C-alpha positions as CSV (number, residue, x, y, z in Angstrom):
1,M,71.0,58.5,61.4
2,E,68.6,59.0,58.4
3,I,67.1,62.3,57.4
4,I,63.7,62.0,55.7
5,N,61.7,64.7,53.9
6,Q,64.5,67.3,53.9
7,K,63.4,70.2,51.7
8,V,66.1,72.1,49.9
9,I,65.4,75.8,49.7
10,R,66.5,77.3,46.3
11,K,66.8,80.8,45.0
12,D,64.6,81.2,41.9
13,N,64.0,84.8,41.0
14,T,62.6,83.8,37.6
15,L,59.7,81.8,39.3
16,L,59.1,84.8,41.5
17,S,58.8,87.1,38.5
18,V,56.6,84.7,36.6
19,T,54.3,84.4,39.6
20,H,53.9,88.2,39.7
21,L,53.3,88.4,35.9
22,S,50.7,85.6,36.1
23,Q,48.4,88.2,37.7
24,L,48.1,89.8,34.3
25,L,46.0,86.8,33.1
26,H,43.0,88.9,34.1
27,Y,43.7,91.1,31.2
28,V,44.4,88.3,28.7
29,T,41.9,85.6,29.5
30,G,39.5,87.3,31.9
31,F,40.2,84.9,34.7
32,G,43.1,83.1,36.3
33,G,44.9,86.2,37.7
34,F,44.1,85.1,41.2
35,I,44.0,81.3,40.9
36,V,47.3,80.7,39.1
37,P,49.5,82.8,41.5
38,L,47.7,81.2,44.4
39,I,48.6,77.7,43.1
40,I,52.2,78.6,42.4
41,W,52.5,80.2,45.8
42,L,51.0,77.2,47.7
43,T,53.1,74.6,45.8
44,S,56.5,76.3,46.1
45,R,56.4,78.6,49.2
46,R,58.5,76.1,51.2
47,T,61.0,75.3,48.5
48,V,61.8,78.7,46.9
49,E,63.5,81.5,48.9
50,G,61.3,84.6,49.1
51,M,58.2,82.9,47.7
52,D,56.2,83.2,50.9
53,E,56.7,87.0,51.1
54,H,56.0,87.5,47.4
55,G,53.0,85.1,47.4
56,K,51.4,87.0,50.3
57,A,52.0,90.3,48.5
58,I,50.3,88.9,45.4
59,I,47.3,87.6,47.4
60,N,47.0,90.8,49.4
61,L,47.1,92.8,46.1
62,Q,44.4,90.8,44.4
63,L,42.1,90.9,47.5
64,S,42.7,94.7,47.8
65,L,41.9,95.2,44.1
66,L,38.7,93.1,44.5
67,L,37.7,95.3,47.5
68,Y,38.4,98.5,45.6
69,I,36.2,97.2,42.8
70,L,33.4,96.4,45.1
71,I,33.6,99.9,46.6
72,S,33.8,101.6,43.3
73,I,30.8,100.0,41.7
74,P,28.2,101.5,44.0
75,T,30.0,104.9,44.0
76,I,29.3,105.1,40.2
77,L,25.9,106.5,41.3
78,L,27.7,109.4,43.1
79,L,28.4,111.7,40.2
80,G,30.4,109.0,38.4
81,L,33.2,108.9,40.9
82,G,33.2,105.1,40.8
83,I,34.4,105.3,37.2
84,L,37.6,107.0,38.3
85,G,38.0,104.3,40.9
86,L,37.6,101.5,38.4
87,I,40.1,103.2,36.1
88,G,42.5,103.6,39.0
89,V,42.1,99.9,39.9
90,A,42.7,98.8,36.3
91,I,45.9,100.9,36.2
92,L,47.1,99.7,39.6
93,G,46.3,96.1,38.7
94,F,48.4,96.4,35.5
95,V,51.4,98.4,36.7
96,L,52.0,96.9,40.2
97,P,52.5,93.3,39.1
98,I,55.1,94.5,36.5
99,V,56.9,96.6,39.1
100,N,56.9,93.7,41.5
101,A,58.1,91.3,38.8
102,V,61.1,93.5,38.1
103,K,61.8,93.8,41.9
104,A,61.6,90.0,42.2
105,A,64.0,89.5,39.3
106,N,66.5,91.9,41.1
107,G,66.0,90.0,44.5
108,E,64.2,92.9,46.2
109,S,61.0,92.8,48.4
110,P,57.7,93.5,46.6
111,S,56.0,96.8,46.7
112,N,52.9,97.1,48.8
113,F,51.5,100.3,47.4
114,L,47.8,100.7,48.3
115,T,47.7,97.1,49.4
116,I,45.7,96.0,52.5
117,P,47.6,93.3,54.4
118,F,44.9,90.5,54.6
119,V,47.3,87.5,54.8
């Protein structure tokens, strides 16, 4: 009996951490903070233990941040409250990937603070 296409699931906390930290490409290059984690997640979600959970958390965070930005921009006209929203989104988008990278390195589940579950 021959087994074909058997996938070996490996535990790689470093790749999980790098995937979370790749979200910070928005702050370095201005783009790539959504595309790079998406590519890493789609290519390794079946071969790395925990990648599916962490990848979904990353995509949900990025989509939530985009929604918060889209809500904050029109509310700038309402006494400047949108500026506070944009500052909050910038802080959340910088801190949460770092927190989740540390949790991934320790083998814990990612934090879903203020994240809307889209995926």
